[in-house]
Backbone as numpy.savetxt, mean C-alpha at the origin, in Angstrom:
# Nx Ny Nz CAx CAy CAz Cx Cy Cz
-1.50 0.40 -20.79 -1.76 -0.95 -20.38 -2.06 -0.95 -18.88
-3.27 -1.25 -18.52 -3.67 -1.30 -17.12 -3.57 -2.72 -16.60
-2.97 -2.86 -15.43 -2.84 -4.17 -14.78 -3.69 -4.18 -13.52
-4.21 -5.33 -13.16 -4.94 -5.48 -11.91 -4.03 -6.18 -10.91
-3.92 -5.60 -9.71 -3.05 -6.14 -8.66 -3.90 -6.45 -7.44
-3.58 -7.57 -6.78 -4.22 -7.90 -5.52 -3.46 -7.15 -4.42
-4.10 -6.18 -3.81 -3.46 -5.40 -2.76 -4.34 -4.25 -2.32
-3.80 -3.44 -1.44 -4.49 -2.25 -0.94 -3.62 -1.05 -1.26
-4.22 0.12 -1.23 -3.47 1.34 -1.49 -4.03 2.46 -0.62
-3.11 3.19 0.01 -3.50 4.36 0.79 -2.74 5.57 0.26
-3.34 6.71 0.43 -2.73 7.98 0.06 -2.33 8.66 1.37
-1.03 8.85 1.56 -0.49 9.49 2.76 0.11 10.81 2.33
-0.46 11.90 2.82 -0.16 13.24 2.31 -0.48 13.23 0.83
0.52 13.37 -0.04 0.22 13.42 -1.47 0.80 12.24 -2.25
1.12 11.15 -1.57 1.77 10.03 -2.23 1.11 8.70 -1.87
1.01 7.84 -2.88 0.37 6.55 -2.68 1.34 5.47 -2.23
0.86 4.62 -1.33 1.62 3.48 -0.85 0.84 2.22 -1.22
1.46 1.34 -2.00 0.89 0.07 -2.39 1.22 -0.97 -1.33
0.21 -1.71 -0.87 0.40 -2.74 0.15 0.01 -4.08 -0.46
1.00 -4.96 -0.63 0.78 -6.29 -1.21 1.03 -7.35 -0.14
0.63 -8.56 -0.44 0.86 -9.68 0.46 -0.14 -10.78 0.19
0.13 -11.92 0.76 -0.76 -13.07 0.59 -2.12 -12.78 1.21
-3.11 -13.54 0.79 -4.43 -13.42 1.37 -4.35 -13.67 2.87
-4.95 -12.78 3.66 -4.93 -12.93 5.10 -3.69 -12.38 5.78
-2.79 -11.74 5.03 -1.54 -11.24 5.62 -1.71 -9.94 6.39
-2.84 -9.27 6.23 -3.07 -8.04 6.99 -3.05 -6.77 6.18
-3.22 -6.87 4.87 -3.17 -5.68 4.01 -4.23 -4.66 4.40
-5.46 -5.12 4.55 -6.56 -4.21 4.89 -6.38 -3.65 6.30
-5.96 -4.51 7.23 -5.71 -4.05 8.60 -4.64 -2.96 8.61
-3.53 -3.20 7.88 -2.45 -2.22 7.83 -2.94 -0.91 7.20
-3.70 -1.01 6.13 -4.22 0.21 5.50 -5.04 1.03 6.49
-5.94 0.37 7.20 -6.77 1.08 8.19 -5.93 1.64 9.33
-4.92 0.89 9.78 -4.07 1.36 10.88 -3.26 2.59 10.44
-2.73 2.58 9.23 -1.99 3.74 8.74 -2.90 4.96 8.61
-4.10 4.75 8.08 -5.05 5.87 7.96 -5.34 6.47 9.33
-5.61 5.63 10.31 -5.93 6.12 11.66 -4.75 6.87 12.26
-3.56 6.31 12.12 -2.38 6.94 12.72 -2.09 8.29 12.07
-2.12 8.34 10.74 -1.82 9.60 10.06 -2.87 10.66 10.34
-4.12 10.27 10.33 -5.17 11.23 10.65 -5.04 11.71 12.09
-4.64 10.81 12.98 -4.42 11.18 14.38 -3.29 12.18 14.56
-2.34 12.19 13.61 -1.25 13.15 13.65 -1.61 14.45 12.92
-2.86 14.54 12.45 -3.30 15.75 11.75 -2.84 15.81 10.30
-2.44 14.68 9.75 -1.97 14.65 8.36 -3.06 14.06 7.47
-2.95 14.35 6.18 -3.92 13.83 5.24 -3.66 12.35 4.98
-4.71 11.55 5.04 -4.62 10.12 4.74 -5.97 9.66 4.20
-5.94 8.88 3.13 -7.19 8.40 2.54 -6.97 7.03 1.91
-8.00 6.23 1.93 -8.00 4.97 1.22 -8.12 5.26 -0.26
-7.39 4.53 -1.08 -7.60 4.58 -2.52 -8.36 3.32 -2.92
-7.88 2.16 -2.50 -8.57 0.93 -2.83 -8.13 -0.21 -1.95
-8.98 -1.22 -1.84 -8.68 -2.40 -1.03 -9.00 -3.64 -1.85
-8.14 -4.62 -1.76 -8.27 -5.95 -2.36 -7.86 -5.99 -3.83
-8.43 -5.19 -4.68 -8.07 -5.17 -6.10 -7.84 -3.74 -6.56
-6.69 -3.54 -7.18 -6.33 -2.21 -7.67 -6.02 -2.25 -9.15
-6.33 -1.19 -9.82 -5.97 -1.04 -11.22 -4.74 -0.13 -11.27
-3.65 -0.64 -11.85 -2.39 0.07 -11.91 -2.08 0.40 -13.37
-1.75 1.65 -13.61 -1.49 2.08 -14.98 -0.23 2.94 -15.04
0.73 2.58 -15.91 1.90 3.43 -16.08 1.51 4.65 -16.92
1.95 5.81 -16.47 1.67 7.03 -17.23 2.78 8.04 -16.98
3.48 8.40 -18.03 4.54 9.41 -17.92 5.65 9.01 -16.96
6.00 7.73 -16.92 7.06 7.27 -16.03 6.64 7.10 -14.59
5.36 7.27 -14.30 4.84 7.08 -12.95 3.77 6.01 -12.98
3.40 5.53 -11.81 2.33 4.54 -11.70 1.11 5.17 -11.05
-0.03 5.05 -11.70 -1.28 5.52 -11.13 -2.05 4.32 -10.59
-2.62 4.47 -9.42 -3.42 3.41 -8.81 -4.85 3.91 -8.66
-5.79 3.02 -9.00 -7.21 3.31 -8.84 -7.89 2.09 -8.25
-8.99 2.29 -7.53 -9.72 1.13 -7.02 -10.45 0.43 -8.15
-10.68 -0.85 -8.00 -11.53 -1.59 -8.93 -12.93 -0.99 -8.77
-13.57 -0.52 -9.84 -14.85 0.21 -9.71 -15.93 -0.51 -8.91
-16.05 -1.80 -9.05 -17.13 -2.52 -8.38 -16.97 -2.56 -6.85
-15.72 -2.39 -6.36 -15.50 -2.42 -4.91 -14.91 -1.10 -4.39
-14.98 -0.05 -5.19 -14.46 1.26 -4.76 -15.19 1.71 -3.49
-14.42 2.16 -2.53 -15.01 2.65 -1.28 -15.37 1.57 -0.29
-14.93 0.34 -0.55 -15.18 -0.76 0.39 -13.84 -1.28 0.91
-13.78 -1.58 2.18 -12.58 -2.15 2.80 -13.02 -3.35 3.64
-12.19 -4.39 3.61 -12.52 -5.59 4.37 -12.10 -5.44 5.83
-13.00 -5.76 6.72 -12.69 -5.83 8.14 -12.92 -7.28 8.53
-11.82 -8.00 8.81 -11.92 -9.44 9.08 -12.86 -9.69 10.26
-13.76 -10.62 10.05 -14.74 -10.97 11.08 -15.98 -10.10 11.03
-15.95 -9.01 10.24 -17.11 -8.12 10.12 -17.65 -8.16 8.69
-16.76 -8.07 7.72 -17.17 -8.05 6.31 -16.69 -6.78 5.64
-17.37 -6.43 4.55 -17.01 -5.22 3.81 -17.67 -4.01 4.45
-16.87 -2.96 4.64 -17.33 -1.74 5.28 -17.10 -0.58 4.33
-18.08 0.31 4.23 -17.92 1.49 3.38 -16.95 2.47 4.02
-16.10 3.07 3.18 -15.14 4.05 3.65 -14.94 5.08 2.54
-14.82 6.34 2.91 -14.54 7.34 1.89 -13.19 7.01 1.25
-13.03 7.38 -0.01 -11.81 7.03 -0.72 -11.49 8.08 -1.78
-10.26 8.07 -2.20 -9.81 8.91 -3.30 -9.92 8.10 -4.58
-10.22 8.74 -5.71 -10.40 7.99 -6.95 -9.10 7.48 -7.57
-7.97 8.08 -7.22 -6.69 7.65 -7.79 -5.55 8.31 -7.03
-4.34 7.81 -7.28 -3.15 8.44 -6.71 -1.93 8.00 -7.52
-0.84 8.71 -7.32 0.45 8.33 -7.88 1.16 7.50 -6.83
1.56 6.28 -7.20 2.29 5.43 -6.27 3.72 5.92 -6.13
4.19 6.03 -4.89 5.57 6.44 -4.61 6.40 5.31 -4.05
5.74 4.28 -3.47 6.46 3.15 -2.90 5.48 2.00 -2.71
6.04 0.81 -2.52 5.22 -0.36 -2.27 5.86 -1.22 -1.21
5.03 -2.02 -0.57 5.52 -2.98 0.41 4.83 -4.31 0.18
5.52 -5.37 0.57 4.92 -6.69 0.57 5.01 -7.23 1.99
3.87 -7.61 2.55 3.84 -8.18 3.89 4.25 -9.64 3.78
5.18 -10.05 4.62 5.70 -11.41 4.56 5.78 -12.03 5.95
5.58 -13.34 6.01 5.63 -14.05 7.29 7.06 -14.44 7.66
8.00 -14.21 6.76 9.40 -14.54 7.04 10.23 -13.26 7.14
11.09 -13.22 8.14 11.97 -12.07 8.28 12.90 -12.01 7.08
13.07 -10.82 6.54 13.93 -10.64 5.37 15.40 -10.54 5.77
16.20 -10.29 4.76 17.63 -10.12 5.01 17.87 -8.91 5.89
18.83 -9.02 6.75 19.14 -7.91 7.65 19.71 -6.73 6.88
20.58 -7.01 5.91 21.18 -5.97 5.09 20.97 -6.31 3.62
19.77 -6.04 3.08 19.50 -6.41 1.69 20.33 -5.55 0.72
20.61 -6.13 -0.45 21.33 -5.33 -1.45 20.38 -4.29 -2.03
20.93 -3.22 -2.56 20.11 -2.08 -2.99 19.15 -2.43 -4.13
19.50 -3.39 -4.98 18.60 -3.78 -6.06 17.32 -4.41 -5.55
17.38 -5.07 -4.39 16.19 -5.73 -3.86 15.23 -4.74 -3.21
15.62 -3.48 -3.13 14.76 -2.46 -2.53 13.89 -1.75 -3.56
13.87 -2.29 -4.77 13.03 -1.75 -5.84 12.34 -2.91 -6.54
11.19 -2.62 -7.13 10.48 -3.62 -7.92 9.86 -2.92 -9.11
9.96 -3.56 -10.27 9.32 -3.02 -11.47 7.88 -3.50 -11.51
6.97 -2.55 -11.62 5.55 -2.85 -11.75 5.08 -2.15 -13.01
4.52 -2.92 -13.93 4.06 -2.38 -15.22 5.17 -1.57 -15.89
6.42 -2.02 -15.72 7.55 -1.37 -16.37 8.10 -0.15 -15.66
7.57 0.19 -14.51 8.04 1.36 -13.75 8.70 0.87 -12.47
9.92 1.33 -12.22 10.67 0.94 -11.02 10.15 1.73 -9.81
9.82 0.99 -8.76 9.21 1.59 -7.57 9.98 1.16 -6.33
10.29 2.08 -5.39 10.87 1.64 -4.12 9.94 0.62 -3.48
10.50 -0.50 -3.05 9.67 -1.60 -2.58 10.39 -2.33 -1.46
9.69 -2.61 -0.38 10.30 -3.31 0.75 9.44 -4.50 1.14
10.09 -5.55 1.58 9.39 -6.68 2.15 9.40 -6.48 3.66
8.22 -6.46 4.24 8.06 -6.12 5.66 7.55 -7.35 6.41
8.31 -7.73 7.43 7.97 -8.87 8.27 6.75 -8.51 9.12
5.77 -9.40 9.13 4.54 -9.18 9.90 4.80 -9.53 11.36
4.78 -8.53 12.20 4.91 -8.76 13.64 4.20 -7.62 14.36
4.35 -7.57 15.65 3.62 -6.54 16.40 4.11 -5.13 16.12
5.24 -5.00 15.44 5.79 -3.68 15.09 5.50 -3.32 13.63
4.54 -3.98 13.03 4.28 -3.82 11.60 4.09 -2.37 11.18
3.19 -1.65 11.83 2.91 -0.27 11.43 4.17 0.59 11.59
4.93 0.39 12.67 6.16 1.15 12.87 7.17 0.85 11.77
7.30 -0.42 11.38 8.25 -0.78 10.32 7.86 -0.13 9.00
6.58 -0.13 8.69 6.11 0.48 7.43 6.37 1.98 7.45
6.06 2.64 8.56 6.31 4.08 8.61 7.80 4.39 8.53
8.65 3.59 9.11 10.09 3.81 9.00 10.52 3.74 7.54
10.07 2.70 6.84 10.36 2.57 5.41 9.83 3.77 4.65
8.61 4.17 4.95 7.97 5.28 4.24 8.76 6.57 4.42
9.11 6.89 5.65 9.82 8.13 5.89 11.21 8.10 5.28
11.89 6.96 5.30 13.22 6.87 4.72 13.17 6.92 3.20
12.11 6.41 2.60 12.01 6.31 1.16 11.47 7.56 0.51
10.40 8.06 1.05 9.66 9.11 0.36 9.88 10.51 0.90
9.86 10.65 2.21 9.89 12.01 2.77 11.29 12.54 2.94
């Protein structure tokens, strides 16, 4: 059963990160910023998809693929759609939701996961501020690496 999700996905090293949030919350910006930062550190980073993703549970894992009609395109606000090399799929290891409200300071452990297509995934709600990329990387390193 494949589901379509509104969000972006990047592949950092060998693991996919799902980026969700309301329209205009900065999903595409964050995806591009993470790609630039990871590549700048000499690590592998690639876009999987932007705006619409196809998510499929397989073998207890979640696979993410770009929507075929917009594969390899990323939105740059004020510019439009820009072509970017991309990977055809990845295994999701964690997800984040960009939010305009600061979350709980000490969330309970159950709130740090979300079931997507029946698969439980580490998931964090990240407050959008000037430290956004740093907050996401902190979550990523604590969760996955």
